[in-house]
C-alpha positions, 0 to 999 in steps of 0.5 A, a space after each residue: 242414613 244406613 243402619 250401623 253407619 258408625 261401623 263403616 267409618 271408611 275414612 278411618 280404615 288403615 291397611 295393615 301394610 301401612 301400620 307400623 310393626 309396633 301398632 300391629 303388635 299392639 293390636 294383635 296383643 289386644 286381640 290375643 287377650 280377648 281370645 285368652 279369656 274366652 278360652 280360659 272360661 271354658 275350663 275355669 269353672 270345672 274345678 269349682 262346680 261344687 262351690 257354684 252349685 252350693 252357692 246357687 242351691 243346685 244339685 249336681 245334675 243342674 250344676 253341670 250345665 254351667 259348663 255345658 251351656 257355655 260349650 254348646 253356645 261357643 261351638 255354634 258361634 265359632 264357625 259363624 264368626 267368619 261370615 259375621 266378620 265379613 258383615 260387621 268387620 273384624 274390629 267391630 265384631 271383635 269389640 262387640 264380642 268382647 263387650 257382650 262377653 264382659 257384660 255376660 261375665 258380670 251377669 254370671 257373677 251376679 246370678 241369683 239361681 241356677 237357671 239364670 246362671 245357665 242362661 248367662 253362661 250360654 250368652 257368655 259363650 255365644 257372645 265371646 266365641 267369635 273372638 277365638 277364630 278372628 285372632 287366627 285370621 288377623 295374624 295372617 293379615 297383620 304379619 308375614 315372614 318371620 313375624 308370622 311364625 312368632 304370631 303363630 307360636 303365640 296363638 298356639 301357646 295361648 290356645 293350649 295354655 288357656 284351657 290348661 290354666 283354667 282349672 288352676 286359676 279357677 281353683 285358686 280363685 275359689 279357694 282364696 275368694 269366692 266363686 263369683 270372682 271366676 267371672 268378675 276377673 273377666 271385667 278388666 281385660 274385657 273392658 280393655 279389649 272392648 275399648 282398644 280393639 276398635 282403636 287399633 285393629 284396621 283390617 277390613 270394612 263392614 258389608 251389610 249387604 251380605 245380610 240380604 241373601 244370607 244362608 239363614 237356613 244354613 245357620 239354623 241347621 248348623 246350630 241344630 247340628 252342633 248344639 245337639 251334638 255337643 249336648 250328646 257328647 257332654 251328657 252322654 257318658 253321664 246319662 248312659 248314652 242312647 239308653 236315655 230318650 233325650 240323648 237319642 232324640 238329640 243324636 237323631 236331630 244332630 245327624 239329620 241336621 248335619 247331613 242337611 247342613 253339609 248339602 246346603 253349604 255345598 250347593 248354596 251360593 253364599 254359605 256361612 261356612 266355606 266347606 269348599 276350602 277342604 279341597 285344599 290338601 293342607 287345609 283339609 289335613 290341618 283340620 284333621 290335625 286340629 281335631 286330633 290335637 283337640 282330643 289330646 289337649 282337652 282329654 288330658 286336661 280332663 283326665 289329669 285333674 280327675 285322676 288327682 281329685 278322685 284317686 289322690 283326693 287332691 283339692 282344687 288348689 293342689 290339682 292346679 299346682 300339680 298340673 302347672 308344669 305343663 304350662 311352664 315347659 310350653 312357655 319355655 319352648 316358645 323361643 326355641 320353636 320361634 328360632 327353629 321355625 325360621 330355619 327348619 321345615 315346619 312339617 318336621 317341627 310338627 312331626 316332632 311335636 306330635 311325636 313328643 305329645 304321643 310320648 307324653 301319653 305313653 309316659 302316663 301309662 305306668 300310672 299308679 295310685 300314688 302318683 303326684 306332682 313329682 311323678 307327673 313332671 316328665 309326662 307333663 313336660 313332654 306334653 307342654 313341649 309337644 303342644 308348642 311344637 305341634 300346634 303353631 305349625 298346624 296353624 301356619 301350614 293350614 291357614 297359610 295355604 289359603 288366600 285371604 279372601 276365603 280365610 275368614 270363613 275357613 278359620 271358623 271351620 278350623 277352630 271348630 275342629 279343635 273344639 269338636 275334637 276336644 268334646 269327642 275326646 272327653 266323651 270317649 274318655 269318660 265312657 272308657 273310664 266307666 267301662 274299663 273301671 268295671 272290667 278291671 274291677 271284675 278281673 281283680 275280683 276274680 283273684 281276690 277269692 278264698 284261695 288267695 292266701 295273701 288276701 286272707 292274711 290281709 283281711 284278717 289283719 285289718 279285721 283284727 285291727 278293727 276289732 281292737 277298736 270296736 270289739 265286734 268281730 262280725 262288724 270288723 270282718 265286714 269293714 275289712 271286706 269293704 276296705 278291700 273292695 275300696 282298694 280294688 276299685 281304686 286300683 281298677 280306676 287307676 288302670 282305667 285312667 292309664 288305658 285312656 292315656 294310651 287311647 289318646 296316644 294312638 290318635 296322636 301317633 296316627 296323626 304323626 304318621 300323616 304329617 308327610 302328606 302335608 305340603 311344604 309351607 308356601 312363601 309368606 304373603 302380605 295381606 291381599 287387597 280384599 283384606 282391607 
């Protein structure tokens, strides 16, 4: 008997063309649930790291690896998912990924110390990461025509809503229950996906002959390149970038491994990632747009909660309530997009979406220290609408321009670019925040000198109030100056946040101007013979 013979089951494989619309929708929905929980877990711990660290008796430097380990593992497996799907078949790889993700989630909730938590989170990211790109490719196998437009709109919404809702859901769970439930909530949907996908998804067959002659060296180089790069991007802002020896070493390993991987993939007969797909103009531009929208999406998800927590002093639940409007407006935009996508050139919709996304960043620019949910409503509404009108056309125009035979290997690269854009966007914004905060603080300090009569009057008033309470003039004067310094730092930090939003806006504007380079969407095609 051949190994893994139970995965072949050729008699049970049904062509997507032979499935009813209801069966396709049900199969696609089950896969979307798996993708959603995998994406949700990227950010679900971000608002609760302090609680996790306290529960596991870990310091802040160790606790940050609860998120970093997941990101490193996920970014490694995403580009490998296409090759793995060819080997195991889409349905069995998805089922195995969902089962592994569910088991790893259970282990994360039961972790007994920070080391076990980091290992289990890495397993969770590695085992669940394959689900994300497979949903993209499966939508093109299941649907065509108007149905494909709706599927792309659904994928685009989930891909941006899941990371947006992550801190919201995580904060609510931690406030109302306890941090282990951040992981236990994955058990029910994970089991559902594990059981239903093998029964419903019939797209292709496994081919274990690909294990012979596979590019294992390319896989190692890919893991070194992306793993070290993700570590540099995650830890660089915190460890002063190349001033830290570990960061510098990983940067060198990442750079050399990346060059070697690119050469290997372009010269090897059976590469694990199809870089030659970048010869297709729409796909190459789509990867660029995916990268830029990743910057916009993840950088904003990083900046807005951080501002509300640091400057406004909001709790995790208050932060979630304040940023919730983005998801609401994006969901409301889905039927509008689906209606227009069948009538309007997708390039126009994408240009509108990217422009709207850029406008939302510009609307963040007048940020002040007293902004809350009311002031954030308009920019977040524009962001939600922009994401919904930008991401689905990118998916359709990019992946829809490729033949099904190479779609799996190319989809991993497409999804990798979004995550890579997010990682770079967050790292650059974190560095900008530190540098621009220092710059603005020093500029404010130059004006807070002795000749400034308004400042002198304010300090005297604060000192007088403090002296009335303490009775010590010297201590009261020092307290007033400390309060002045804290106010200056708060304003400098707020201005630095505004600078970061403007930097993201520039990236989105550049992408908006490049949309006309995309070719019009080709006629929708059903799944090819090699898809099943």
